[in-house]
N, C-alpha and C positions, 0 to 999 in steps of 0.2 A: 503493499500499498504506500503510495506516495505522502511524504510529510506534508505537501501542501493540498492534499485532497480536500474539497470543500467539506466542511463539518456536517453537512446533513447527510453526505454521501458516506462519510466515514463512518456515523452512527447506522447507517443501514448497512454498511458491510460489517460492522460488528454483530450485528443481530443476525445477519446470514450466517456467521462463523458459529454463535451461539445454539441456531438452529441445528446446525451439523455436529455441535457437541452433544447435543440432547438427542442425538440419534432419529432426528426429523429431517427427511428428504426434502430443500427447499425446491427442487424442480423435478417433481414425479413425471413418470413417462407418460401417464394419461389421467383422465377422470370420466367419468360416465355422466355427463351433463345431461340432464331429462326435461328441463323448462327453461323458461326464458322471461324475463322482467315483462315485457309486453303481451305474454301470453297469458300469465297470470293476471295482470290488469285487467282483460279482456275477460276471460274465464269467471273471475271470482268479484265484477263488478258489482253484483247482486248483495255482497256480504254487506249485513248491517254493523255498525260500530259495535266493537264488543264480542263479535261472532268469532269463534275460532273452529278450525277443521283439524283437529288433531290425528284423525286418522286417514287423513291425505297427505302423503309425503312428497315432497317437492324437492329436485335436486336442481342446485343453480350453481354457475359458475361465472365469474367476471371480475372485475378490477374494483378494488375498495377505493372508494372515492372520498368519503368523508366518515368521520368518528367522534361520538359523543360518550365519553367514558364516565361512567357513573358509580365506577368502584368495583362492585360484583356484577354488574350488568353493563351493556353498552347497547347504544343503537348505532349502525352505519348502513351506509348506501352503498350497493352493489350494483355497477354497470357493466352489461353485456351489449350487444349490439343492436337490441331492442328499445334501450333507455335503462333507466334507474329503477331500484325496487328499495325500500327498508329493508334493513334486518333488524331483529331484536335478539341480542345473544344473552345468555345467563349462565356466568363462569359455572355453578353446579349442576346445570343440566348435561353438560358435556364431558368429554375422557380427560385426564390429564394431559395426553399429547395434543390434544386439540385446545387445551387452555394454554400451554406453551406455544403452541402456533399464532394464538390470537394475541397473545401479550408480547410477541415478537413482530407482530404485523404492523406495518406502516401503508398510510396514504399510497397510493400507486401499486402496491401489492395486487396480484392476481390470484383469488382465493376460490376454494369450493364451500358449499353450504348445504347441508342436506336440514330439512325441518320441515313445518306444516304454517298454513296461511292461516291468518288472522287480521283482522280489522282494529286498530287501535279505538279507543273512546274517543279520540278526536276525529275518527273517520278514516285513517290514513291505512291503506292496503299495506300490510306487512309481513315477513317469514319470521316465525320462532324458530332459531337456529338450533338444532340439535346435535348438529356434528359441524366443525370446522376442520378445514384443511388447506395448508399452503400449497398453491400450485406454482407461484413463481415469485421469489423475492427478487425485488427489484432493486437495483443500485442507483437508479437517477430518480432524484425527486421531480414531482410533477411541478409545472407552474402554479403560482399562488391562486387560488379557487376565483377569488373575485374580479381578479384582472385578466385570468388567462394568459393568451399569446398576444400581448398588445402590439409587438412588433410585426407589421406585415412580412417583411420578408423571411422572419423566422416562422412563420405562420405556413408560407408556402414549401420552404426549405426543410422543417421538420413536419412534414405532413402527419405523422403518427401522433404528435403531440395536438396538433389542432384537431384531430379526429376525435381524442381522448376526452378534451376539454369542452369542445364546443359540439353541443347538440345539433346546431344549425347545418355546420358543415357535412355531419353525417347526414343530415336529412336530404342535403343538395345531392350527394353522390348516389343515395338511393333512388333520388327521381332520376338523374342521369341515366342510371340502369333502365328504369322503367321507360323513360322515353326512347330508347334504343330498341327495347323489346315491344314498345308499340309500333315502331316503323316496320319492324320484322313482321309482326301480326299482321299490319295492312297491306304489305307486299305479299307475304305468302298466302293470305285468303284470295289475292287476285291471281295466284297462278304464277308468280315470279319464283325464279329457282336463286338461291343464294348462291355465290361462287366466290373463289380465291384466285385471286391474280397475283404475280410475282412482286416481291417488295424490292427486289434487285433486278435493274433492268439496265439491258445493255444501250438501250436509247429511250431518253426520257420523252414525256410527251403529254398531249391531254390538257395542258393548262400554259400560261404564261408566268415563268417561275423559276427562278436559279434553284437547282438541284445541288444536293448533297453528293459528292461522289467518293468512290474506294476503291481498291485494286484488289483482284481476285488473283492471289499468287498462282494457283494451279493453271488456271487457264490464262495467265499474264494479260490479264485486260481490266479496263476502267467499267466499273458498273456505278448504276446512278441508283438511289432509294426513289423511289416512286413519288412524283408529284402529283400524279391522278392515275387511276386505273381506267382511263377512258378508251385507251389504243386497245387495250385488251379485252376490255369487255365487248368493244365493237367485233373484235374478232370472233367472240363466242356467237354474237348475233349472225354474223356471217356462215359460222360453222351450224346453225339451224335452230338454236334455242332462240325462242321469241321474246320470253321477257326474262332478262338476268337483274342483278343487284349483288352490290358488295359494299360492306360498311367496313371502310379500310382506314388504315392508318397511312396519312401523306404526310410527307416530307418536304419545306421549301425553306432553302437556305435565304430567307430574308429576315426583315426586320420584327422586334418584339414590342407589342404595345397591348392595349386592353382588350382588343378583340384578334389578336393574333399570336400564334405560338409556333415555332418552327415544325413542330410534331403534333398532328390534329386529327381527329377522325371525321370522314366524309361518307355520306351514303351516296352512291351512284346507280343508278339504274337506266337501263334501256329496254324500251318496248316496240318490237318490228309493229309495221304497218300502222303507224300515229305519228302526228307532228305535233308542234309547239303548241298549237291551239288545243289540242286533245289534254298535252301535258299540263297546260296552266290549270283545266280544270280537276286534273288529277291532286295536281301538287297542293291547291287550295283547300281540297275536300282531305288530304292525308294530313295535312298540319292542323287542320280543325279536328281530326280524330285524336291526333296525338295530344293535342292541349285538353282534350276532352276526357279522356284516358288518363290522363297524369294529374289534371286539377279540378278536373269535374266540369270545365266550361270552356267556352271558345272564348271568352273574354278573360283577360288577365290583367294585371297591373305590374308594369316595368317601370322601376326607378320613379314610383310616384304618379306616371301617367298610365291610362288604360289603354291596352291594345285589343280590338276584336278580330279575331281570326275567321269569324264566319262567314263562308264566301255569300256572295262573289266579292273578289278582290277588286280594287281599283286598277284598270289598265292605264299605262301612261307610255306614249312613245319616246323614246329619246329626244325626238325634234318637239313634240309637243311640250315636254319638260323644258327644254330649253326657252321655247317661246314664253312657257308661262312663268318660269322663275329667273330666267337670265334676260328677259326683254330682246332677244335677239331672234331672228328667223334663220334657221341653218341652211335653209334651201337658198337662201338671197346673199348671205353675208359673205363677204371675199375672205382669201385666206388671209391676206394684210389685216384685214379688221378683225378677223378672229383671233389673229395673231396679238394683235395690242388689247383685245378684251381679255384673253388669257393673263397678259401682263399685269393688268391692274386688279384680276380678282384674285391672283395669287398673294399670299402674304409677302412673299420675299419681294416681290415686282420683279423678280429677273425673268429673264425671255430665255426660255427652255424649250422652244418649241422650233427650233431651226432645221433638225432633222426628224421632225414628226410629220405623220401624213395628215391630210385634211381630217380622216376619221378619228385618227389618235386624238386630234385636237379637239374635235367634238365630244369625243368622251371626256377628256379631261374637263373641259366647261361643264358638262353635265354634273360630274362629281363636285366640282367645285361651288356651282350655285344651286342644285336640284336635290342632291342625295339628304342634305340637312333638313328637308322639308317633310320627308318619305317615313314619317312615324307611323301611320296605318298602313298594313300590310298591302302592297302594291308591287303590280307586275310591270316594270319596266321593260320596253319591247323595242324590237326593230333596231337592232345596231348597224352601223356602218361595217361593210364588209372586209375594210383592213383589218379589224381588232378580230376579226372571226374566221380564221383558216379552215374551220371544219364544219364549217355551217352551210346551209342551202341559201341560195339567193331567196330575196322576198319575191313570192309570185306575183307581186303588182308594185313593188316599190324598188325603182332601180337604185342601185348602189349600197342597198341594205339586203341584211341578212334576217331569216325568221329564227331568232333569240330573244329570250327573257331573261331577266334577273331578277326575283322575287326581293321586295325590300321590306323589312320592318323595323321600327326603332332607329330608324334611320342607318340600321347596316345591310348591307347586302347577305342573303341567307342562303342563296343558291344561285344557279346557272343553268341554261338550258338552253338546246337546238331542235330543230329539225334538221337531222344530220345529214351532212353532204355524202352522198353516195355516186356522185358522178365521178369515175376514175380518173377521167381525163381533167376534168375540173380540179379533182383533189390535188393530183400531180402538179399542176400549174401553181395551185395555192402553195403546196410544200415547198414547191422550188423559189417562190417568192419569200417564204419566210427564211429558207438558207442562205439566202442574199443577204437577207437583213441581218443578219446574225453578227456581221461584220462590226456593226454598229449597236445592235439590240442584243444583249447576250439571253435574254427570254423570250426571244422568237423561237417558234417551233423548228426543232430539226426534222429534216428527211429520216422517213423509216420504211426501208424497204420492205418489211414485213408486213407492215399494216398495207400499204400502197399493194402487195400482193394479194391481201385479203378483200381489198375494195374493188380488185380486178376479177377476184372470184364471183364478187357481188353480192351487195349488203340490200336488203329490203329496205322501202321506206321506213324510218325508225325516228323516233323520238327519245330523247336523251336528257336525264335530269340529274345535276349534282347537288346534294345540300349539305351545308356545314352544319355537323351536330353540334358543334360546341355553341355555337351563335342560337340555336334553338334552345338548348339547354340552359344558356345565360337568361333569356326572355322567360322561361316557364319556371326558372327557380328565382327569378328577380335578382341574379348577382351582376354586379357592375363590371366585372373583370373576368377575362378568359382564365385568368389563372386560379379562380374561386371554383372552377368547374373542371378543372385539371387536376388528378389527385398529385403531380410530381409535374409542374411546369418546368420547361428548361429555364435555367439559373445559371450564371457565372458560379465558378468555383471558387470559394473561399480561399483565398492565399494565406 
């Protein structure tokens, strides 16, 4: 033991050694847990104050969170994954070994309790302990109860402590799991097949993003962590599956902010013989289903403001958004005028448009002036072709494609296309992207295997991607993506 060890750790270590000296194993191999706190609260909610169920034995395990020692007896709270329950222990009721284990127990230790349920005269459901067992003697003291983890950095870096001390954090991550299950339930009920695509890919694609790369020694080749499963999922549509989806972990070597993490989950699905109009209707119906499954309603409150997910959602073209929120007509404004507008709208005021196409400038303008107004669910539709190399031309609007991006709470929550399946046009678009890579590292690379699949033939297809984390943020009312990822990407402490 270090001479400079924290006094609280030193005391816990002393008790650990004393347990061993008394012949008590502080780290037993197993414990037959039969009940949980939440289950007991639900099952025995009907009890009246003073009721005892001495013939119905329960067996609980969890972390000791608070202790009120009264000499020959004590109350303590035991916390498991379902919450906390009060335990009453009277030293004369338990064995000598159990008494020794209890006297050497500290807040934070993991313990097992056997006993019966009763309700105190104050009406609190409790368990009267008839046996007590040490299951894990801890060395690190827990944060002080009333302040918990005040430092946000520590909360994200030491998530295990956050989950122990913060019931709200545990609730959020349970909701996250339910949200993902609800997406699966919706798609499985409609005949979709869940699939897996490679995480390590020889050619990355399906999004405009910087990839992470690694070197495979045996094959002596560079591989990329997937930025999107799109290319592989389309190849499965070519192969004959008509409805496929993947809930994939994607990786993008980009910045970190309240809605971006380099590693994130995305639901992506493709459905043959559909287009973006069909997928808009399916998208709004699916999000309404998920919201209802998880929160009980299509109406939620996010950061103090209501969001109503009930269909139909607003449809807003990129051009109409610029007319409404930017005061410009994108069909009439010249490139020079648009460039000047962008310079005034940017916070920096710098001119960063010299190498941008007209379509790229139009989308930057939309991001700057329109997105901040899109609180209620809105489909932003009909994007410029220059930024959509995998999307079909719009059937009635020259220079545009059939694409939509759903927004809510002023955040983009997805992306969808009527997928491009013309092999000659797809090849031409990818060649254009390849040429752009000299000045734009995020441009889509040529993928010969993908082009072979498109040459073989892909039916008319609608494809959709949904950012899981942003849906979770809204449905759990959390302000940052770091609050709904167990272990967000963080810089290593030096």
